[in-house]
C-alpha positions in Angstrom: -11.8 -6.1 23.7 -8.5 -7.4 24.9 -5.5 -5.1 24.4 -1.9 -6.4 24.8 1.3 -4.4 24.6 4.0 -6.1 22.6 7.3 -5.5 21.0 8.2 -6.8 17.5 11.4 -6.8 15.6 12.0 -4.6 12.5 15.6 -4.8 11.4 17.8 -4.1 14.4 15.0 -2.3 16.3 12.3 -3.6 18.7 9.1 -1.6 18.0 6.4 -0.8 20.5 2.9 -2.0 19.5 -0.6 -2.7 20.9 -2.6 -5.6 19.6 -6.4 -5.3 20.1 -8.5 -8.5 19.9 -12.4 -8.5 19.8 -14.1 -9.9 22.8 -15.6 -13.4 22.7 -14.6 -16.4 20.6 -12.2 -14.9 18.0 -10.7 -17.5 15.6 -9.3 -17.0 12.2 -10.7 -13.5 12.1 -9.6 -10.4 10.2 -6.9 -8.0 11.4 -5.8 -4.5 10.4 -2.3 -3.0 10.8 -2.8 0.7 11.6 0.0 3.1 10.4 0.2 6.5 12.1 0.6 10.0 10.8 3.9 11.8 11.7 4.5 12.4 15.4 4.8 16.1 14.7 1.0 16.0 14.0 0.3 13.8 17.0 0.8 10.4 15.4 1.6 7.6 17.8 0.1 4.3 19.0 -1.6 6.1 22.0 -3.2 8.9 20.0 -7.0 9.1 20.2 -7.4 8.8 16.4 -5.8 5.3 16.2 -7.0 4.2 19.6 -10.6 5.0 18.6 -10.1 3.2 15.2 -8.9 0.1 17.0 -11.9 0.2 19.4 -14.5 0.6 16.6 -12.8 -2.2 14.6 -12.9 -4.5 17.6 -16.6 -3.8 18.3 -17.2 -5.0 14.7 -15.2 -8.2 15.0 -11.9 -7.0 13.6 -8.5 -7.2 15.4 -5.8 -4.6 15.0 -2.1 -3.9 15.6 -1.0 -0.3 16.0 2.7 0.6 16.4 5.2 3.4 16.6 7.5 3.7 13.6 11.1 2.9 14.6 12.6 4.6 11.5 11.9 8.0 13.0 14.1 7.3 16.0 16.9 5.6 14.0 19.9 7.0 12.2 18.7 5.5 8.9 18.7 8.3 6.3 16.2 6.6 4.0 13.2 7.0 6.2 10.6 5.9 3.7 12.4 2.6 3.0 12.9 2.0 6.8 9.3 2.8 7.5 8.2 0.4 4.8 10.2 -2.3 6.6 8.4 -1.4 9.8 5.0 -2.0 8.1 6.2 -5.2 6.6 7.3 -6.5 10.0 4.0 -5.3 11.6 2.0 -7.2 8.9 4.0 -10.4 9.5 3.5 -10.0 13.3 -0.3 -9.7 12.9 -0.5 -12.6 10.4 1.3 -14.8 12.9 -0.8 -13.7 15.9 -3.0 -16.5 17.3 -6.6 -16.2 16.1 -5.8 -14.1 13.0 -6.6 -15.6 9.6 -3.4 -15.4 7.5 -5.4 -14.4 4.5 -7.5 -11.9 6.4 -5.1 -9.0 6.9 -5.5 -5.4 5.7 -3.8 -2.0 6.2 -5.0 1.4 7.4 -2.7 4.3 6.9 -3.3 8.0 7.9 -1.2 10.8 6.4 2.4 9.7 6.6 1.3 6.1 7.0 -0.7 6.3 3.8 2.2 7.7 1.9 4.5 4.8 3.0 1.9 2.3 1.8 1.4 4.1 -1.5 5.2 4.1 -2.1 5.3 0.3 -1.6 2.0 -1.1 -3.1 3.6 -4.0 -4.8 4.8 -5.4 -1.4 1.2 -5.3 0.0 -0.5 -6.8 -3.1 -1.5 -10.0 -1.2 -3.6 -8.1 1.4 -7.4 -8.0 1.3 -8.1 -4.3 1.7 -6.3 -1.0 2.3 -7.7 2.2 3.8 -5.7 5.4 3.2 -6.5 8.7 5.0 -5.3 12.0 3.5 -2.4 10.8 1.5 -0.1 13.1 -0.5 -1.5 13.7 -4.0 2.1 13.7 -5.4 2.8 10.3 -3.8 -0.4 9.0 -5.3 0.6 10.2 -8.7 3.9 8.3 -8.5 2.3 5.1 -7.2 1.3 1.9 -9.0 -2.3 2.0 -7.7 -3.8 1.1 -11.0 -2.1 -2.3 -10.7 -3.0 -2.8 -7.0 -5.3 -5.8 -6.4 -6.7 -5.2 -2.9 -9.8 -3.1 -2.4 -9.0 0.4 -1.5 -10.8 3.3 0.2 -9.3 6.8 0.4 -10.6 9.5 2.7 -9.8 13.2 3.0 -11.4 16.3 4.7 -12.5 19.2 2.6 -10.6 21.5 5.0 -7.3 19.7 4.8 -4.6 22.3 4.2 -2.0 19.7 3.2 -4.1 17.6 0.8 -6.5 19.1 -1.7 -9.7 17.0 -1.8 -10.3 18.3 -5.4 -6.9 17.2 -6.6 -7.1 13.9 -4.8 -10.5 13.2 -6.3 -9.2 14.0 -9.7 -6.4 11.5 -9.4 -8.6 8.7 -7.9 -11.2 9.1 -10.6 -8.6 7.8 -13.1 -8.5 4.5 -11.2 -11.7 2.5 -11.5 -11.3 0.2 -8.4 -10.7 2.9 -5.8 -13.2 4.8 -3.8 -12.9 8.3 -2.1 -14.8 9.7 0.8 -14.7 13.5 1.3 -15.6 14.5 4.8 -17.1 18.0 5.1 -15.4 20.1 7.8 -12.5 17.7 8.6 -8.9 18.8 8.4 -5.6 16.9 8.2 -5.5 15.9 11.8 -9.2 14.7 11.9 -9.7 16.5 15.2 -13.4 16.3 16.1 -13.9 13.8 13.3 -12.2 10.8 14.8 -15.5 8.8 15.0 -16.4 9.5 11.4 -13.0 8.2 10.2 -13.2 5.2 12.4 -16.8 4.3 11.4 -16.2 4.8 7.6 -12.9 2.8 7.7 -14.6 0.0 9.7 -17.6 -0.1 7.4 -15.1 -0.5 4.5 -13.3 -3.4 6.2 -16.5 -5.2 7.2 -17.5 -5.2 3.5 -14.0 -6.4 2.5 -14.1 -9.3 4.9 -17.8 -9.9 4.4 -18.6 -9.7 8.1 
């Protein structure tokens, strides 16, 4: 796996990011933009949770871009809108990256990252697949997921104190095209369950991209 530190523009800010490319001959391959949880919960591009996800994806022939949200360091009062712009810029950056198939890009959000994605589903309707870990049930209720075209996989731990796995399951059961994985013993931060999240998310994307 080759890892390159880059900066990309989102509005007036330059955001820090790491692009991970699988080893070997990688051409027109799939790529995933990884969207962190909030920094208060340890979310950043160097956290073990997203670093491990990037590594497992690469081992299975999938590139990734992980980044730090710039909106959280800016004076913009509309954080959700600003973070959506960050994700849009990250997706464009990955689509334009050498070796990435322009129609082979997906999203992986965790906690806050999932919520931003859910709030802006119509913008990401051209992507192939979206993984969302422990999103807010209230944000899901307000979303337009029933009209979302990409394949989706949700995941939550049964010990998550912020997101009820029962309530999340109840909402997702209303939407035929979505799947939910409930991981026994995992909480909101996925501490000790990083490998399980990475493996299940990667399995999902290998099916999406028919690898």
